[in-house]
GUROTOR-38354 format. One record per residue (C-alpha): residue number from 1; chain; x, y, z. Coordinates in steps of 0.2 Angstrom, whole numbers. Layout:
% GUROTOR-38354
+-----+-------+-------+-------+-------+
|  nr | kette |    c1 |    c2 |    c3 |
+-----+-------+-------+-------+-------+
| NUM |     A |     X |     Y |     Z |
...
+-----+-------+-------+-------+-------+
% end
This chain:
% GUROTOR-38354
+-----+-------+-------+-------+-------+
|  nr | kette |    c1 |    c2 |    c3 |
+-----+-------+-------+-------+-------+
|   1 |     A |   -50 |   -88 |   -31 |
|   2 |     A |   -34 |   -81 |   -22 |
|   3 |     A |   -43 |   -63 |   -27 |
|   4 |     A |   -51 |   -59 |   -12 |
|   5 |     A |   -58 |   -44 |   -14 |
|   6 |     A |   -60 |   -31 |   -29 |
|   7 |     A |   -64 |   -10 |   -31 |
|   8 |     A |   -65 |    -8 |   -13 |
|   9 |     A |   -60 |    12 |   -19 |
|  10 |     A |   -73 |    21 |   -27 |
|  11 |     A |   -72 |    31 |   -45 |
|  12 |     A |   -64 |    26 |   -59 |
|  13 |     A |   -51 |    18 |   -49 |
|  14 |     A |   -45 |    -1 |   -49 |
|  15 |     A |   -40 |    -9 |   -33 |
|  16 |     A |   -37 |   -28 |   -26 |
|  17 |     A |   -33 |   -39 |   -15 |
|  18 |     A |   -24 |   -55 |   -20 |
|  19 |     A |   -23 |   -67 |    -4 |
|  20 |     A |    -5 |   -77 |    -7 |
|  21 |     A |    -8 |   -97 |    -4 |
|  22 |     A |     0 |   -98 |   -23 |
|  23 |     A |    21 |  -106 |   -24 |
|  24 |     A |    29 |   -98 |   -36 |
|  25 |     A |    26 |  -112 |   -50 |
|  26 |     A |     6 |  -110 |   -45 |
|  27 |     A |     6 |   -90 |   -47 |
|  28 |     A |    18 |   -90 |   -64 |
|  29 |     A |     4 |  -100 |   -73 |
|  30 |     A |    -7 |   -86 |   -67 |
|  31 |     A |     3 |   -70 |   -75 |
|  32 |     A |     5 |   -63 |   -92 |
|  33 |     A |    20 |   -58 |   -91 |
|  34 |     A |    31 |   -47 |  -103 |
|  35 |     A |    50 |   -47 |  -105 |
|  36 |     A |    52 |   -31 |   -91 |
|  37 |     A |    42 |   -42 |   -77 |
|  38 |     A |    54 |   -58 |   -83 |
|  39 |     A |    69 |   -48 |   -81 |
|  40 |     A |    63 |   -42 |   -66 |
|  41 |     A |    60 |   -60 |   -61 |
|  42 |     A |    77 |   -68 |   -68 |
|  43 |     A |    86 |   -54 |   -57 |
|  44 |     A |    79 |   -57 |   -40 |
|  45 |     A |    87 |   -69 |   -29 |
|  46 |     A |    72 |   -69 |   -17 |
|  47 |     A |    57 |   -83 |   -19 |
|  48 |     A |    48 |   -70 |    -7 |
|  49 |     A |    52 |   -56 |   -16 |
|  50 |     A |    50 |   -67 |   -32 |
|  51 |     A |    32 |   -73 |   -28 |
|  52 |     A |    27 |   -55 |   -21 |
|  53 |     A |    29 |   -53 |   -39 |
|  54 |     A |    18 |   -63 |   -47 |
|  55 |     A |     5 |   -61 |   -32 |
|  56 |     A |     3 |   -42 |   -40 |
|  57 |     A |     7 |   -49 |   -58 |
|  58 |     A |    -8 |   -62 |   -53 |
|  59 |     A |   -18 |   -51 |   -46 |
|  60 |     A |   -18 |   -34 |   -59 |
|  61 |     A |   -23 |   -51 |   -72 |
|  62 |     A |   -38 |   -53 |   -62 |
|  63 |     A |   -44 |   -36 |   -63 |
|  64 |     A |   -42 |   -35 |   -80 |
|  65 |     A |   -27 |   -22 |   -81 |
|  66 |     A |   -16 |   -22 |   -96 |
|  67 |     A |     0 |   -12 |   -88 |
|  68 |     A |    15 |   -14 |   -90 |
|  69 |     A |    23 |   -11 |   -73 |
|  70 |     A |    42 |    -4 |   -70 |
|  71 |     A |    52 |     4 |   -56 |
|  72 |     A |    56 |    21 |   -55 |
|  73 |     A |    69 |    21 |   -37 |
|  74 |     A |    58 |     6 |   -32 |
|  75 |     A |    42 |    16 |   -34 |
|  76 |     A |    29 |     8 |   -45 |
|  77 |     A |    25 |    15 |   -63 |
|  78 |     A |    14 |    12 |   -77 |
|  79 |     A |    12 |    15 |   -94 |
|  80 |     A |    -4 |    23 |   -93 |
|  81 |     A |   -13 |    29 |   -77 |
|  82 |     A |    -6 |    29 |   -58 |
|  83 |     A |    -3 |    12 |   -48 |
|  84 |     A |     1 |     9 |   -31 |
|  85 |     A |     8 |    -8 |   -25 |
|  86 |     A |     8 |   -15 |    -6 |
|  87 |     A |    13 |   -30 |    -1 |
|  88 |     A |    14 |   -40 |    19 |
|  89 |     A |    16 |   -58 |    21 |
|  90 |     A |     1 |   -66 |    16 |
|  91 |     A |    -7 |   -50 |     4 |
|  92 |     A |    -4 |   -41 |    -9 |
|  93 |     A |   -13 |   -25 |   -14 |
|  94 |     A |   -15 |   -12 |   -28 |
|  95 |     A |   -25 |     2 |   -35 |
|  96 |     A |   -26 |    12 |   -49 |
|  97 |     A |   -34 |    27 |   -58 |
|  98 |     A |   -30 |    34 |   -76 |
|  99 |     A |   -28 |    50 |   -70 |
| 100 |     A |   -27 |    53 |   -53 |
| 101 |     A |   -10 |    51 |   -39 |
| 102 |     A |   -14 |    33 |   -29 |
| 103 |     A |    -5 |    27 |   -15 |
| 104 |     A |   -11 |     8 |    -6 |
| 105 |     A |    -2 |     2 |     9 |
| 106 |     A |    -6 |   -15 |    20 |
| 107 |     A |     2 |   -22 |    32 |
| 108 |     A |     0 |   -37 |    45 |
| 109 |     A |    -4 |   -32 |    64 |
| 110 |     A |    11 |   -37 |    72 |
| 111 |     A |    21 |   -33 |    88 |
| 112 |     A |    36 |   -27 |    81 |
| 113 |     A |    27 |    -9 |    79 |
| 114 |     A |    30 |    -5 |    95 |
| 115 |     A |    47 |    -3 |    93 |
| 116 |     A |    47 |     9 |    81 |
| 117 |     A |    27 |    20 |    89 |
| 118 |     A |    39 |    34 |    96 |
| 119 |     A |    51 |    38 |    81 |
| 120 |     A |    37 |    36 |    68 |
| 121 |     A |    23 |    44 |    79 |
| 122 |     A |    20 |    62 |    89 |
| 123 |     A |    16 |    64 |   104 |
| 124 |     A |    -3 |    67 |   100 |
| 125 |     A |    -5 |    52 |    88 |
| 126 |     A |     4 |    40 |   104 |
| 127 |     A |   -11 |    50 |   115 |
| 128 |     A |   -21 |    41 |   104 |
| 129 |     A |   -18 |    29 |    99 |
| 130 |     A |   -14 |    23 |   120 |
| 131 |     A |    -5 |     4 |   114 |
| 132 |     A |   -18 |    -3 |   103 |
| 133 |     A |    -9 |   -11 |    93 |
| 134 |     A |   -23 |   -11 |    77 |
| 135 |     A |   -23 |     9 |    80 |
| 136 |     A |    -3 |    11 |    77 |
| 137 |     A |    -5 |    -2 |    64 |
| 138 |     A |   -18 |    11 |    55 |
| 139 |     A |    -7 |    24 |    58 |
| 140 |     A |     8 |    19 |    47 |
| 141 |     A |    -2 |    13 |    35 |
| 142 |     A |    -9 |    31 |    35 |
| 143 |     A |    10 |    38 |    34 |
| 144 |     A |    17 |    24 |    22 |
| 145 |     A |     2 |    31 |    10 |
| 146 |     A |     5 |    52 |    13 |
| 147 |     A |    25 |    50 |    10 |
| 148 |     A |    18 |    40 |    -6 |
| 149 |     A |     6 |    52 |   -12 |
| 150 |     A |    21 |    67 |    -6 |
| 151 |     A |    34 |    54 |   -18 |
| 152 |     A |    47 |    64 |    -8 |
| 153 |     A |    62 |    55 |     0 |
| 154 |     A |    66 |    65 |    13 |
| 155 |     A |    50 |    67 |    23 |
| 156 |     A |    52 |    63 |    39 |
| 157 |     A |    37 |    53 |    46 |
| 158 |     A |    34 |    57 |    63 |
| 159 |     A |    34 |    76 |    60 |
| 160 |     A |    29 |    82 |    43 |
| 161 |     A |    16 |    69 |    41 |
| 162 |     A |     0 |    70 |    57 |
| 163 |     A |   -13 |    59 |    57 |
| 164 |     A |   -29 |    66 |    65 |
| 165 |     A |   -39 |    53 |    77 |
| 166 |     A |   -54 |    45 |    67 |
| 167 |     A |   -67 |    33 |    74 |
| 168 |     A |   -75 |    18 |    64 |
| 169 |     A |   -80 |    25 |    47 |
| 170 |     A |   -64 |    21 |    39 |
| 171 |     A |   -62 |    40 |    32 |
| 172 |     A |   -45 |    44 |    42 |
| 173 |     A |   -39 |    63 |    37 |
| 174 |     A |   -19 |    64 |    39 |
| 175 |     A |   -11 |    81 |    37 |
| 176 |     A |     7 |    84 |    28 |
| 177 |     A |    19 |    99 |    35 |
| 178 |     A |    31 |   107 |    24 |
| 179 |     A |    41 |   125 |    28 |
| 180 |     A |    22 |   133 |    32 |
| 181 |     A |    12 |   123 |    20 |
| 182 |     A |     0 |   110 |    25 |
| 183 |     A |    -7 |    99 |    12 |
| 184 |     A |   -21 |    87 |    18 |
| 185 |     A |   -28 |    68 |    12 |
| 186 |     A |   -42 |    60 |    14 |
| 187 |     A |   -39 |    41 |    17 |
| 188 |     A |   -48 |    24 |    17 |
| 189 |     A |   -46 |     9 |    27 |
| 190 |     A |   -51 |    -9 |    31 |
| 191 |     A |   -46 |   -25 |    38 |
| 192 |     A |   -43 |   -38 |    35 |
| 193 |     A |   -35 |   -57 |    42 |
| 194 |     A |   -28 |   -47 |    55 |
| 195 |     A |   -20 |   -37 |    43 |
| 196 |     A |   -24 |   -16 |    41 |
| 197 |     A |   -26 |    -9 |    23 |
| 198 |     A |   -24 |    10 |    22 |
| 199 |     A |   -27 |    19 |     4 |
| 200 |     A |   -31 |    34 |    -6 |
| 201 |     A |   -33 |    45 |   -26 |
| 202 |     A |   -28 |    62 |   -23 |
+-----+-------+-------+-------+-------+
% end
């Protein structure tokens, strides 16, 4: 079963992680596609993008979420509740809540993150990470989640999103700075097959 983890989030949220091992045809058979989904698939010339779309729909189907997922300026929205979606090379992940805003981000732990670390992370975050690739990846996960929760395309990752030092209890506190206001977010993390995952329900 490609659904490798179900409902890792708490409360009324529904969440899952799908390991992508199938080809496009196999995934197609696991989905319950609507007209919008088919139009989305037919409009994509990228096989990898179509597989991502199908993996998410297969995951949503396995989670028994009867949703129509659309995209508003690349942000996924659904007809009921709030949904967030993320992919890595090997996984698709979803979190949904009937009332609250959600965010999820999954990333493969990969050395390419070293190339953007100076631009994405503050001096204090870099000192905390101490070149540890897993910590750097978690920092990026957190910033992506805060970006999704705030839904502001002009956010500057390095200066406006601050990830506070964290330990191994899987809870991470982040702060978002806008003018003179500071908004705090409580996020959670896990690791799976050389991927880190962070999520939040606000």
